[in-house]
N, C-alpha and C positions, 0 to 999 in steps of 0.2 A: 504496500498501501506504501503512493507518494505522502512526504507531508504535504498536509495542505497550507502548512506555513508559508508566507514568503518575504516576511519581513525580519531582517535581520538580529537575531536575539543577543543579548546585553550582559548572559549571566556571568556569572565570575566562576566558574568551574575549573576544576585544576584535574589539565589533560592528562594522561598516559600515552604520549605520544612518540615513536622512532625519530631520533634528531635528524634534521639535515641540516645543508649548509646555512639558511637562512634562518629554520626554526630550533629549539633547543628545547628538549622534553626537560618538565619538572617532575619531580619525585610522583611515584604512585601512589598517592594521597588516597586516591579513590578504592585503589583497591585493598589498602589497609583497613579502611574503614567497613569492609565486607558488603559496600553497598553500590550500585554500579546501576547507571543510564547504559540500556544497550539497544541496538537494532540490528532485526533480521528483518528481510524481506518477507519468507515464506511464511512468518510466526504473525509479523501485523497485518498479513492477509486474512488468518485466520481470525485473527480477534479483529478484525473490523467485520468480516461475516456475520460472527455472532453477538458484534455490536452495531452493527447497524439500523437493524429491524426497530431495535429498541429507541435509539436515538431519534429514529424517524417517529415514532411510537408518543415519542414526547416535544414533537417539533422542533428538531435540532437536526440542522443539515450534518450528516455525516462525516461530509469533506472539511465540514470546519473543525471537527476534533482529530487532533492528535493522541494516537495509541502510546501509550509511556510504558515500554516493559522494562520493569526495573529488575537488576539482578539479584534478587536474597531470597535467602532459605525461609525468611518470615512469611507467615499470611497475611498478606494486605492488600488494598484495591480503594481507588480513591476517584471519586469524578468531580471536577471543576469546569466552568465555563473554559472550553475548546479544549479541555484535556479530560482521558481519560486513563488511570494507569493500574496495572496492575503486577503484581508481584509473580516470579516466578514461582516461588513456594506455594503460590496458591493456587496457580496454573496446574501444578503435577498432583494437588490433594485433590482436587474435581473429578468425581468418576466419570461425569458426561459433559457435551457440549451446554446441556439445559442447565447444571449446575453452575456453570460459568458465566452463563447466561442471566442465571440468578440472583449471583453475586453484581453483575455490573448494571443490572435494572435496581436491585437496591440502591449502587452508590447512584445512577441517577435518577432515583427516586428520594433521595438530600438536594440534591440539585432541584427537581420540578417542585421540592416542599419548599425552595426558601430555604435552606440550610449553606447557604453560599456564603454564609457572613465572615467564613473563616478564611474564603478568599482573598481577601484584604491581608491577610497575613501569610499565606502563598503566597502572592504578589510581592510583600516586601522582602520576602526569601528567596526571589526570585522564581515564579513560578512558570513560568512558561519556559519550556528545559529545553533547551539545545541538547540533540542526540550527536555525538559524535558518530559517524559511518562507516562501517566494513564490514556489515552483515556477520559471518561466520567466525571470520577474525576477533571482531568483537567477544563474541560467549566464549571464544578460547580462555579469554579473560579470566573467566566466573569458575575456569576448573583450573586455576593458580598459573595460568602460563601469560603472563602479563606480555612477554616478551612477543609471542605469538599475536598478540591481537594487534590491527590496524589503527585503532582507536578506543580511550573509555575514559567517560566523564562521569563524574560523580562532584556531590557539594554537601559539604557536612550540614552546612546553614538550611540547606533546600529539606535533605531528607529529617534533620531535627526537627524542622515545622511541619513535615508529614506525623513523624511521630509523636508529637505534641498535638494535632487535630483530636478531637473527641465529640460525641455526640449524647446526648440524655438520653434515657429509656423514652422518654417518650418519641423523640427524635427517630427514634430508633425504630418505633411501631409507625409510625406515620411513612415514615420511608418502606417500611415493607409494604404498608398498603399502598403506595403511590408506584413501589417496583411490580406488584401484583399486578395491578391494573396495566403498566406499562406492558408488562409480557402478554397479556390477555389480549389487548389493543394492538400489539402486534404480531397475532395469532399465536403466539408460544405457549405452553405446558409451564403452570408457575410450580409445577411440581419440585423442579431444580432448586428454586429459591428454599421451599422449605425443606426440603431434603439436607444443602449444605447446611443451614444451620443446625438441623436436628443429628448431623454427623459429628458436630461440633458442643452438645448439648453438655457434655462432661465439664467444657471449660467455665460451667458456670458455679461450679463447686471449687474452681482453682482460685486461687489468693491471687490479687493483681499480678504480682512479680512472675507468676509462674503461667499466665496466661500467653497465647499468642497476642501479639501488636492487636491483630485484626480485632479481638473480642476484647482488648482492655480500650481499644477507642470505640467499640461497638460493643457496649455491654448487651451480652444475651440472658435471655430467661426463660424457662419451661413456659409460663406463662404466654411468653410474647410465641416462642415457635407455635406451642396450640393454635393461639389465636389465627398463625399466619396457616396453617396447614388448613382448620376449616374455612378461612375465605378461598383461598386457591382452590380448593376439591371442588367447591359450587362454581368455579369459573368453566365457561363453554369448553375450552383449549385442554384443563387440565389431562385427560386421558391422552393426548397428542405426544407422540414420542420423536426422539433425534432422528433426524434422515439419515442414512446408510451412509452419505456422504459426509455428512458433520461429524459422527461419530468416528471414520476414518481419520478423517484431518486433525481430531482430538488426540485420538492415539497418535498421530505421527509428530504433534506439536511436542505432547509431552515423551515421546520416544526423543525426540532430538535436544529437548534441554536435559532430560536424563542423561544423555550421552555427553554433552556437553558440561554440564556440571559436576554429575558423579560417574566418571566414565570406570571407574574401579567396582562402582555397583551395577552398572548397565552391563558389564562384563557377562557379572552372574544374573543378572533378573533377566537377561536377555538371550535364553537359551540358543547357544551356535545350531542347533539341528533344528530351529521354528524356520519356515519357510513365509512367514507373514511379512509384509515391507517395512511396518514400525521397528519391528526387531532387528532386522538386517538393517536397516539404519542407524540405529542406535549402536548398532556394535561397530558399525563402519565410525562413526564418528566417535566413539570411545575408543578404537585403535588409534586415532589420529590424536585424540589426546594426550593416548598414554605413549607416541611418539613412536607408532608402530604403523609407518606408513602406508607399507608394502602390502599389510593385508587390510588396511581402508580400502585403499584403492583397488586391491582383488575385489572386495564385498560390493563395492561401487561400480565398477564396471558390470559386473553381474546385475547389479539393479540396472543400470544402464541398457544391458541388453532386451528388460521387460520394459523399461519405461524411456524408449530413446527420446521423448520429447519434454523429460523434465528439467526446468531449468536449475531447480534447486541441486539436483544431483549433480550438475555438470559445473553450478558454483561451488560444490563441497571437493570436487575435485579440484577444480584449479585453483582454489584456496591450497589446499592439502601439498599441490606441487607446489605452488609458491614459496609456502613457508618450509619447502626444507629442500631448498633451493634449487629445484628444477623449475627454472622462470621462464625458460624457453617453451618446455613442454607445458606450462599451464595458459598459455594465449590460447592454444585453440578452444578447450573447455571453456574457458572464460567469454571467450567469443560465441560461441555458441549458447550459452545461458544469456547473454544479450541479445543473440537475434531470436530466442525463445519468449522476452519479455522484456522488450524495449524499453517499454515504459518504468521499470523498477532502478531508480537512479543508483543506488547501492550497487548495481549489476555492473553499470558504468563507472563508477571508481575503482571495482575492483578490476574490471580491465584494464582503466585507466594506471593505475599502479604498476600492473604487470608491463605494460607496455614502456611505461618511461624508465623501468628498471632494467631494459633491453639494451644492449650496446648498440645502439643503430640510433640513428638522427631522426632517419623518418616513421620509428616507432615512438619515439618521443612524441613528436610532431602528432601524429595520430593519439596518443596516450592524451595530449594537452585539447584535443576533440572531445575525447570521451569525460572528460572532467567537467570539461564546459554543459555537456549534456546533461550530466548530473545536476550541476549547478541551473538549470534552467528551473529545473521541478524544485531544487532546494537549493536555494542560494544562500541558506545560512549553514551549509554543511561545511565545518572546520576544517574536516578530514582532506574533505576534497581541496579547498584552499590552499591546505598545507602540503597537498601531494602536487597540485600545481605550483605552487612555488618553486618546489625540486626541480620540476620539470623544465621551467623557465630558465631558472638557474643553469641545468645544464647545456640549454641552448643560447647561454649567455646573453641573456635578457631580460638585463639584471634590475630596468625600471618596472617592469612587469613581476619580475619575480618578489620586489617588494612591495609593491602593490597586494599582491597575492599573499605575503607574509602581512599585511594591514590585515586584511580581511579577515585574514585565520583568528590575528589576535581578537580585532574584534569581537567576532562571533564566539570567543572564549571570555570575552569580560574581560579583557588586560586592557585598559583604554591608554596606559601611558605607551605601550608599545606597536598598539595600533597608532596612536598619532606619532611614534618615532617613524614606524616605516612606511607609514604613509607621508611624512615628510619627506623621508628621503626619495622615497618613488615619485614624488613633486618634480624634481632638482633632477630624473635621469628623464621623463614621461615630456613629450613635447605638448609645449603649454596650450590649453586648449582643447586638446583631445580629451574623447570621451575619458579614457582613461585618466587623464590629469584630474579631470575634474571629478570622479570618482575618489580620488586620492584629497580630493581639498575638503570634501563633503567628508570623508573620515575622519579630517582633522577637526571641521569644526565641530563636529558630535561628538569628538574623542576628548571633551576638556581640555582644549587647549590653552595654554596659558597667556597670560595680557600680553605678553610680548610677541607670541604667536598671533595674537588677534590683530594686534597694533599691524603685522608685516603685510598678514593678510587684507586687513582694511587699505593698506596703501596701495599695493598691488591690485585692487578691485574686485577680490574674488571674495571678501566678505559679505558685500553689499550684492553680488550676483546671486550667490548660493542661497542667500536667507530669502530672495524674492519666492 
């Protein structure tokens, strides 16, 4: 699912990135914190299929909502204006798509019931999350391999704010009722909503410190569960079951997360003799994470014989080859993934990264083109800007390299470095060109000093850009 956000984010995130000539990598603070914002095209697409009918029932355009996938074993989820977030830990605990939809409906119910006063706190902490992108490489970081990740972002204040958010029992009941209404309006069963909370009824007897985070902020009670069950059981769609396609996608999503996050567990959980797709997919990913690429590639090639048009298998194959130093071999499967799903910006970033890593100037130029394609859809993709800076540096285009680095810093919230590199870019770019004007825009919004404002005013840039 492509990001609906088009404006440049200004979050003060800490990024774990590979160093380049122009961009330096700060320490892996996010990885140390145990929570991260991650991207994966396949999983985001599945989550949107689950969430979109509910959002439409709430009269919310799904295209305006960013799905936030949070890498954490904690059970948690939230909804706020233009954002819906789900922890990986919650996803793997849901037994069916309908249970996950129930949680999404409940969170949307909070929003619909006007419980978003908390959104002020969220915005103060940088609510609009910027997600660094590299799909499978990002998920690798969750398995304890940050060196294998193409990008990772985290914000202590952001996650701290989410942890501090809570609702009253009255608000919980109201959100239950609103969620049940939304599910039925969307033509979905409310059974999963009741089942999910019933599965964790035992949390009610735990003291606060021992509960999952979700049930610390969303107080649970047997009375509430029974009232919810009574309500949804009377709805017309209560006995409607998940479609086979939805069940299959849910199993694939959980298998993928298991393979990346718990590879040692996945190897034993998914029997090597199993013939079903999710089991073999999980094992391929687990072998990749356990640094056994040949075993992983053997499984992936077998899966590709059965599903020759699956872009995510080609994405995974390309990612493994790239990360294990077989860059030239990675190009073909990544090209295939893009050809099969050209609307997915993360796949263009993957291909772009590989092309600029090859010792071929024409490939680097092509890599620049792929990265630009991704930025048409997600112009606040910091990882794409970082790679673009690396590519321009290889091509000797110093002004564009520094402009791309300014864009990268702007998108991870480092206003000082954004301004510094934008000023350097202005010195190297032709005055009055679109690139020069963009560098000037970045300087103007990146908290310029008074002297810098005076200098811009003297040359006339301040007046021009403020009109």
